[in-house]
N, C-alpha and C positions, 0 to 999 in steps of 0.2 A: 504494500500500500504506500502511496506517496505520502510524505509527511509535510504538512503545511508549515508555514513559518510560525514562529512562536506568537506573533501578533494575531495571525489568523486563528491559531489554536485558542487564544483567549477569547476572541470574539465569537467563536463557534460554540462555546459552552452555553451561551444564551439560548440558541435554538434547542440544545439538549434539554434545558429546563422547560422550555415552551412545550416540547413534545411530552415531557414528564407530566406537566399539568394537564395536557390533553388526555393522556391515558388515565390519569386519576379521575377526570371528569367522566370519561367513557365507562370505566369500571364501576364507578359510583352509580351511574345511571343504569348499568346492566343489572345490578343487584338491588335496586330500590324496590321492585315489586315484592321481594321476599318479606320486607317489613311492613308492606301495605296491602297484603292480599285480602285481609278481611274487609276493609272499607271499599276496596275496588270491587270485590265480589258483591258487596251489598248494593253499591250504586248501580252496577250494571245488571243486577239480578241474575248472577251466575254463581256457580259453586266455587269454593276456594280452590278445589282441584283444577277446575277450568281456568281460573285466574292464574294458577301456577304455570300454565302453559305459556304465559308471557315470557318467562325465563327460558323455557324450552325453545320458543320461536327464535329468540335472539341467539341461542347457542347453536341451533341448526344453521342459521344464516351465517354465523361466524365460521362454522366448519367449512361451508361451501366457499365463502369468500376467501378464507385462508389458502385454499387449494388453488384457486383460479385467478386471484388478483394480480399475480406477477405476470401471467400471460395476457390477461385482458388489458392491462394498462402498460404493456411493455414499451410503448412509444410515447408515454406521457411523462412530463417532468414530475419528479417525485414530490416537489413542493406543491404542485397542483393536486396531486393525489392525496397528500396529507390534509390539505385544505378541504378537499372533498369529504374526507372522513369526518372532519370537524363539522362540516355543513350537514352531513347525514345525522350526526348526533343532535344538532340543534333542531332539525326538522322532526326527528324521531320524538324528542321530548315534547315538542309543541303538539304533535299529533296525539300523543298519549294524554296530554293535559286537557285537550278539548274534546277528546273522543266521547261519543255518546253510545257507541256500540263496541262489542268485543272485536269484531273483524277489523275495525279501524285501528284499534289498539294493537292488534297483531301486526298490521302493516307497519305501524310506527316502530314496533320492536324488531321487525325484520330489518328495517333501515339501520337501527342501532347495531344489530349483529353484523351486518355487512361492513360497517365502519370498524367495529372492534376486531373482527377476524382479519380484515385487510391490514389494519395497523400492525397486529402482531406478526403477520407474515413478513412485513417489510421492516419491522423495527430494528433488527440486527443490521441489515444492509444500510439503513438510514444512519445508524450510529457509526458505521464504517466510513460513511461519507462526511461526517461532521467533525470527527476527531482523528488524530494519528493512531496507528495500529496499537501502540503501547498503552493508549488511554481508553481503548474500546471497553474493557471490562468495567472501568469506572463509569463511563457513559451509560452502559447498560444497567449498572446498579442504580444510577440516578433515575433512569427511565422506569425501572421496576419498582423503585421506591414509591412511585405514583400508585402502583397496584397495592403496595403495603398500606399506604395511607387510606386508600379506598376500603380495604378490608377492615380497617379499624373503625372508620366513621360511617360507612354506608348504611348499615342496619340501624344503629342507634340514632343517626341523624335523620333517616327517613321516618322512623317511628316517632321521634320527638316532634319534628316539623309537621308530620301528618296530624298529630293531635292539636297543633296550634293553627295550621292554615289549611288543613285538608290534603288529601292525597294529590288532587289536581294542582294545588299550590306547590307541593313538593316537586312535581315534574316541571312546573314553570321555573322554579329555582334551578333545576338541572338544565333547563334550556338556557338560562342566563349563563351558567357555567360553560355551556357549549358555545355561546356567543363570544364569551371572553376568550375561550381557547382559539376560536376562529380568528379573532382580531389579533391576538398575540402572535399566533403563528404567521399570519399574513404580514405582520410588521417585522418579524424577526428571522423567519426561515430564509436561507439563501436559495438561489436557483440550484436545483439538483437534476440536471438533464438525464433523461433515461438513456442508459447505455447497455441494457440487457437485451437478450434475444430469447427470453423464456417463451415457450409455447406449451400448450396442453400436453403434448408428447414428452416435454421435458420431465414432467412428473414421473412418467413411466420409465424413462431412461435412468432417472435417479434411483429408482427402486431396484435397478440391476446392480447397484454398487453395494457390495456386501457390508462394508463398514457402515454406511448410512442405514442400511436395513437393520443391522445389529443395534445401532443407536436407537432407532425407532422402537424396536422390541424392548430395549431397556427403559425407554420413556413410558411405554404402556405399563410395565411392571411397577416402576417407581411412582409415577403420578397416579396410577390406578390404586396401588396399595395405600398411598398417602391419603387419597380422597376417600377410600373406604372407611378409614378411621375418622377423618375429619368430619365427614357428613354426619356421623353418629356420635360425635363428641358429647353432645348433650345427654343422650341416654346413658353414656358411660359415667359422666359426672353425677347424674342423678341416681343411677342404679347402683354403681360401685362405690363412688366417693361419698354419696349420700348428701349432696348439696341441693339447696333449694334454688329458686329462680335467681335470687340475688347473688348467690355463690357462683352459679354457672356464668352469670354476666361478668363477674370479676375474673374468672378463669379465662374466658374468651377475650377479655380486654388484655390480660397479661400475654396471651398468645399473640394477639394482634400487635401489641407494642413491641414484643420481641421480634416479630417478623419484620416490622419496620426498621428496627435497629440493625438486625442482621442484614437486611437488604442494603442499607447504607454503607456497610463495611465489606460486603461481599466482593465488591470490585477489587479491593486491595488483596483479598485472598486469592482471587483468580489471577491477578497480575503475578502473584508469587508462585502459584502452582495450580494450574487448571485441573490436571488429572487427579492430583491428591484430593483437592476440594470436591470435585465431582464424584469421586469414589467414596470419600469419607462420609458425606452427608447421608446417603441411603443406608449405609451400613450402621451408622450410629443411630439413625432413626429406627432401624430394626431392633437394635439393643434397647432403645427407649420403649418400644412396644412391650418387650419383656418386662421392663421396669414398671410400666403401667399395670401389667397383669399382677405383678408381685406386690406392689406398693400403692396401687390406686385407691385403696380404702383410706389412706392417710391424706387429709386435705392439704397440709402444708407441703408434704413431699410432692403431691400431685401438682400443686402450683409451680414448684420448681421444675418439674418435668414438662409442664406446659410451656414454660419460658424456654427451656432447652429445645423443645420441639419447634417452637416458633423460630428460634435462631437457626436451627439446621434446615428447616423447611424453606427459609428465605433464600438460601444459597442455590437451591435446585433449579429454578427457572432461569436465573442468570447464567449459571454454569452451562446449561444445555444450549442456550442461545450462543454463547461463546464457542462451544464445541462445534456447532453447525458452521459458524463463520470460519473456523480453522480447518474443518474437515472437508467442506465443500466450497472452497473459495471462488470457484468458477460459476456457481449457480446458487448464491446465498439466498436470493429471494424465493426461488422455487423450493429449496431445501427448508427454508424457514416456514413456508406454507405447509410442507409435510410435517414439520415439527409441531406446528400449531394444531393441525388436524389430528395428529397422534395424541396430543395432550387432551383435546376435546373428547376423543373416543375414550381415552383412559379415564377421564373424569366421569363420563357417562357410565362406563362399565363398572368403575370402582363404586360409585354410589348405588347402582342397581344391584350388583352382586353382594355388596355389603348389606343391603336391605334384605336380600334373600337369606343370607347367613344369619342376620339378626333375628328374623322371624322363626327360623328353624333351630338355631343353636344358641342364641343369646349374644349379648354384647361382648363377652370375653372372647368368643370365637371370632368375632369381627376383628378385634385387636390382634389376635394371633395370626389370622390370615393376612392382615395388613403387614405385620412384621415379616412373614414369610415372603410376601411379594417384594418388599423392599430389599430383603436379603438376596433374593434371586436377581433383582435388578442390579444390585451392587456387584454380585459375582459375575454377571454378564459384562459389566464394565471392566472388571479385573481381568477376565480371561478372553473376552471377545473383542475388546477395543485396545489391545496392547500395542499394536503397531503405531509408529509415530505418524501423526496426521501431516498433511501438506502445510507448508508455510503459508500464513494468511496473506493475501494480496488484496489489491483494490477490488471490492465486490462489485458485482453488477447491480446497479440500482437505478 
């Protein structure tokens, strides 16, 4: 990768922060319905289960967008594409805020998913274009810190504001965030001319690369195993640790804060040693699963375990984005799309299979299965990704 002058490097940190704000607004909007299902369902005269499909709609759209955004927009300046994502977020939140029917809300959520999935597919290549190669891990950690912030504030903010101004007012606030993101990026982002040649067939050609295919398998195990436990954290804290609603909220807040702190420092860890960091996180999370099973009945110890889990969890998304950049330097955008798609599939499968295990065998079995999946993912990294990846070069973006 070409290294810009030190002055250019300084000025290009501003776009990194603008992109981080944009992703924070995107993820906050994506998960707002989780804390607003009851009033939405009541106003639209639908069941809460039906209202929950608002999250599913954005997830499916994000999956499709992540796979095809690189090929569909291969000739469009990446600055224009990013501004388009911000515009989709603005339009989505406005549609949801004024919708009087469920189908209109679904359309709005699809717009949001298209923007979110497209952004994630291109995020690594955008970081490669904004900063020198040696600073990419730090840039990615800044961008992913936007996700961590959203994970901390989205649910409590949506619930609190929903009680004060109603759920429609909450989505209007989200629309304002979308507008701010659009304006900020329009003012700050430099021109990023398209230089890629990605086509739909590129996705299939990438799947013929054994190293990348092994990485996607590891992603399925690690993200799926992690999500299986995360989705059912509350039943564990209530049933095993014996906490009430207030205690559960405190534990989730500890986890969210630890995730944010971990994300902010993950860049330096990856600059130091990507392979060690990428390998250690799932293996240590697997050990933590065992600790939860043995010590989960002790609230203080469980709180410490939640903090450690948040710190380790935060490293995983950044490390895999960095791995893609180094392993597939010639097709970073398309490989990034495959990565995002694999994560979306892993999240869906992890939650679904975790629910099946919970219903049939109980929460302890969910934690155990999560630990096994994380262990297998770590072993796949250890033995399946041993060869040295190609040196990272200027990405196609």
